[in-house]
Every structure is written in C-alpha cells, then in structure tokens.
C-alpha positions in Angstrom: 134.3 -0.3 118.9 134.3 3.0 117.1 133.3 5.2 120.0 132.8 8.3 117.9 130.0 6.6 116.0 128.2 5.9 119.2 128.3 9.5 120.4 125.0 11.4 120.0 125.7 15.0 119.3 122.0 15.9 119.8 122.4 15.0 123.5 125.6 17.0 124.1 125.4 20.0 126.3 128.0 22.7 127.0 125.9 24.6 129.6 125.0 21.8 132.0 124.1 23.0 135.5 122.7 21.1 138.5 122.2 21.9 142.2 123.5 18.6 143.5 124.2 15.0 142.4 120.6 13.8 142.4 119.6 16.7 140.3 122.4 16.0 137.9 121.4 12.4 137.6 117.8 13.2 136.9 118.8 15.8 134.3 121.1 13.2 132.6 118.2 10.7 132.6 115.9 13.2 131.0 118.4 14.1 128.3 119.1 10.4 127.6 115.4 9.7 127.2 115.5 11.9 124.1 117.6 9.2 122.4 115.7 6.9 120.0 117.4 3.9 121.6 116.2 4.9 125.1 112.9 6.6 124.3 110.8 3.7 125.5 112.5 3.5 128.9 111.4 6.8 130.3 113.4 9.3 132.4 112.5 7.7 135.8 113.8 4.3 134.7 117.0 5.7 133.4 117.5 7.7 136.5 117.0 4.6 138.7 119.7 2.7 136.8 122.2 5.6 137.1 121.4 6.1 140.8 121.8 2.4 141.5 125.3 2.4 139.9 126.3 5.5 141.9 125.1 3.9 145.1 127.8 1.2 144.6 130.7 3.7 144.3 130.8 7.2 142.8 131.8 7.6 139.2 133.3 11.0 140.0 136.9 10.0 139.3 138.5 13.2 140.3 140.2 16.1 138.4 136.7 17.4 137.5 135.7 14.3 135.6 132.8 11.8 136.1 131.7 8.9 133.9 128.1 8.0 135.0 127.1 4.8 133.4 124.5 2.0 133.6 124.0 -1.4 132.0 120.4 -2.2 130.9 118.9 -5.3 129.4 117.1 -4.9 126.1 119.2 -2.1 124.7 120.1 -2.6 121.0 123.2 -0.4 121.2 125.3 2.0 123.3 124.2 5.6 124.0 127.0 8.0 124.8 127.0 11.8 125.3 129.1 14.4 127.0 128.0 17.2 129.2 130.1 20.3 130.2 129.2 22.0 133.4 131.1 25.4 133.4 130.3 26.1 137.1 130.8 22.5 138.2 128.6 20.2 140.1 129.1 18.7 143.6 129.0 15.0 142.4 130.6 13.5 145.5 133.8 12.8 143.5 136.7 10.9 145.0 138.8 14.0 145.4 135.8 16.1 146.6 136.2 18.6 143.8 133.4 19.8 141.6 132.8 18.0 138.4 132.9 19.9 135.1 133.0 17.1 132.5 130.5 14.3 132.5 130.8 11.4 130.0 127.5 9.5 130.2 127.2 5.9 129.1 124.2 3.6 128.8 125.2 0.1 127.7 123.4 -3.1 126.6 123.4 -5.6 129.5 124.8 -8.4 127.4 127.9 -6.6 126.0 130.1 -6.4 129.1 133.5 -6.7 127.4 132.7 -3.8 125.1 131.4 -1.8 128.1 134.7 -2.3 129.9 136.7 -1.4 126.9 134.6 1.7 126.5 135.0 2.9 130.1 138.7 2.3 130.0 139.1 4.3 126.7 137.0 7.2 128.1 139.0 7.2 131.4 142.3 7.4 129.5 140.9 10.2 127.2 139.7 12.3 130.2 143.0 11.8 132.1 144.7 14.1 129.6 144.9 17.6 130.9 145.1 19.2 127.4 141.9 17.4 126.2 139.9 18.4 129.3 141.0 22.0 128.9 140.0 22.0 125.2 136.6 20.5 126.0 135.9 23.0 128.8 136.6 26.0 126.4 134.0 25.1 123.8 130.6 26.7 123.7 129.2 24.7 120.9 128.0 21.0 121.2 129.0 20.2 117.6 132.6 21.4 118.3 132.6 19.4 121.5 131.7 16.4 119.5 134.5 17.1 117.1 137.0 17.5 119.9 136.0 14.1 121.5 135.9 12.4 118.1 139.4 13.7 117.2 141.0 12.8 120.5 139.4 9.6 121.6 141.2 6.3 121.2 139.2 4.2 118.8 140.1 1.1 120.8 141.0 -2.4 119.5 139.0 -5.3 118.3 138.5 -8.1 120.7 140.9 -11.0 119.9 139.2 -13.9 118.1 139.4 -17.3 119.7 141.7 -18.8 117.1 144.3 -16.1 116.6 148.0 -16.3 117.6 148.5 -15.2 121.2 151.6 -14.3 123.2 152.2 -14.4 127.0 152.9 -11.0 128.5 154.8 -10.7 131.7 154.9 -7.3 133.3 156.6 -6.7 136.7 155.8 -3.4 138.3 157.4 -2.0 141.5 155.3 1.1 141.5 151.7 0.8 142.7 150.7 4.0 140.9 151.3 2.4 137.5 149.2 -0.7 138.2 145.7 0.7 137.7 146.7 2.7 134.6 148.2 -0.4 133.0 145.2 -2.6 133.8 142.9 0.1 132.3 145.0 0.2 129.2 144.9 -3.6 128.8 141.1 -3.6 129.1 141.0 -0.8 126.5 143.0 -3.0 124.2 140.5 -5.8 124.4 142.3 -7.9 127.0 139.4 -9.4 129.0 141.4 -10.8 131.9 144.9 -11.1 133.5 146.4 -12.6 136.6 148.0 -10.1 139.0 150.4 -11.7 141.4 151.7 -9.9 144.5 155.5 -10.5 144.3 158.7 -9.5 146.0 162.1 -8.3 144.8 165.2 -10.1 145.9 166.0 -7.4 148.5 163.3 -8.8 150.8 165.1 -12.2 150.8 168.7 -10.9 150.8 167.9 -9.2 154.1 167.2 -12.5 155.8 170.7 -13.9 154.9 173.0 -13.3 157.9 175.9 -12.2 155.7 173.8 -9.4 154.1 171.5 -8.6 157.1 173.0 -5.2 157.6 172.7 -4.1 154.0 168.9 -3.6 153.7 169.1 0.0 154.8 171.2 0.7 151.7 168.6 -0.8 149.4 165.5 0.9 147.9 162.7 -0.2 150.2 160.1 0.6 147.5 161.8 -2.1 145.4 160.9 -4.9 147.8 157.3 -5.3 146.8 155.9 -5.6 143.3 153.1 -6.8 141.2 153.5 -9.3 138.3 150.9 -9.1 135.6 150.4 -12.1 133.3 148.1 -11.8 130.3 147.5 -13.3 126.9 147.8 -10.7 124.2 147.2 -11.0 120.4 150.5 -11.3 118.6 149.3 -8.8 116.0 148.8 -6.2 118.7 152.1 -6.9 120.5 153.9 -3.8 119.4 151.0 -1.5 120.1 150.5 -2.9 123.6 154.1 -2.8 124.5 154.4 0.8 123.3 151.3 1.7 125.2 152.6 0.2 128.5 155.8 2.3 128.1 153.8 5.4 127.7 152.6 4.7 131.2 155.8 3.5 132.8 158.3 5.5 130.8 161.1 4.2 128.7 162.1 1.0 130.4 165.7 1.2 129.0 166.1 4.5 131.0 163.9 4.0 134.0 164.0 1.4 136.7 161.0 0.0 138.5 159.4 -2.1 135.8 160.2 -4.9 133.4 158.2 -6.5 130.6 158.7 -9.4 128.3 156.6 -11.5 125.9 156.9 -15.2 125.1 155.7 -17.4 122.2 153.2 -20.1 123.2 153.3 -23.6 121.9 150.1 -24.4 123.7 147.4 -22.7 125.8 144.0 -23.7 126.9 141.5 -22.0 129.1 141.1 -18.3 129.9 141.9 -15.7 132.5 138.8 -13.7 131.4 137.1 -11.9 134.3 133.8 -11.6 132.3 
C-alpha cells in the first residue's frame, strides 16, 4: 500500500487542541466527516467507532504519539490524516504523557491485512525521534504532509499464494526486541508467525550435577528466549533480514539473537492470524 496516496492533506491540522480525550475524539470525528469517503457516515457515527476502539485499549502509545483508528464496514478506501497538538492532549497514553502527534486511521472492515500493515508502518515511523521532532516544528499542513510522505515506509506488497517462500527462524533472548520485530514483519506483509517460548542450554546445564555450581557464572538473561517461525517471500528475504538487524543490531557483533532462513521443498497451510 502506498500510504502517502491515502493521506488527505485537507484534513491535516498543525494547531489541534482538545480539553480531554473525549473532546479530542469528537473533534477527530468531525474532521474525518469532511472526507468524501466518510461524509455519509456523520460525525456521531465516526466518534462512536473511535470511542469503541479506545475502550478496548488506549491507542496512546507513549512518547507523545497516538494512532486512533477504527474499522468500518462499507468504506471504499482508507482515510488517513495527521494532527499536531502543540500543547498536547491528555489522551490516557500508556506512559501517562500528553500526546502531541495523532495519526488517525479509518479502515474498510474487509481489509484487515492492509490495516495491520498500515498500523505497523505508522508505528515504526512515529518511533523515530527525528521524524517526530520535524513534524512538531511545522506550522503548515502541506509541509506536514510532505514530511510524512518523505519519511514513511511505503510498505511491501502482500505475498501472492504461488510465489517462492522461505522459512525464517529468529531466536531472540531479549524481550524488548520481540514486539518491534513482530511489528516489522506485519509491515512487510507477513500475516502470521509462530512464536515459541524457548530456553537456552544454560537452563538445562544447571540441572546436570557436574555443572550445577556453574549457573551463577552464566548470563541469566540468556536462559529464556522466543523463537519466531514465519514464511517470508524469497524475493524480500534480503530486505527482511536487513530490517531485523536494524532492530537487533549487527548479529555478527552482538549476542542475544540469531536468525536463519531455509529453502522449502514443500509447504501447505498457513500461520496467518487473519
């Protein structure tokens, strides 16, 4: 999906202000209702969809960022826009900080894989400090549109059913990397993976009488790990492996993760979560 093409610059605001979360959601709904795609829904309907999503869990991700979003049946396309709140809004974010950057998304109800890709791409974009700072400095919606368009990852095409796939194994000993890697895989069009809770050999060595006293000399954070298994398109293998190393660091230099890919002579079925 070309995210930039979905952005509606006419809905962008660089002077957004709201007294609280409910007020912010109502204003977002009123702004969204100005879109041709959403015009027949009305502000009250749009507000209700946003509020229902927020009731499940806040979309205020922390670091001054929120991605309010809703899926609605009958939409012909995505509606995306960005709001900058210079003074911030108390949006009940996970880190309790005020939110200054809102990336609002309305998605067709029958396009879940694209919706997930979109959210992952936006999350990765807004996790970059330099991009957030540049967005917060702008005082012109058209410049804000250009900043987002220049910076955002255009995403990847979803793999077709008959293309060559490879099996990715990724073993992570650091919990912090797991969520970022999974977001990245979704952004790359990987609809599902199996995440296995695993253990390093240190957990077993400690039970062998000969080595029982050695556990205190081993890294305890290397005893538990997560193993990710996923099918990835062979044509995107290099991009995906490079993207993972941007998250984990150079695996030739840093311990704590290992990845490998394997050719497949046969596969049938899916790990898709959709």
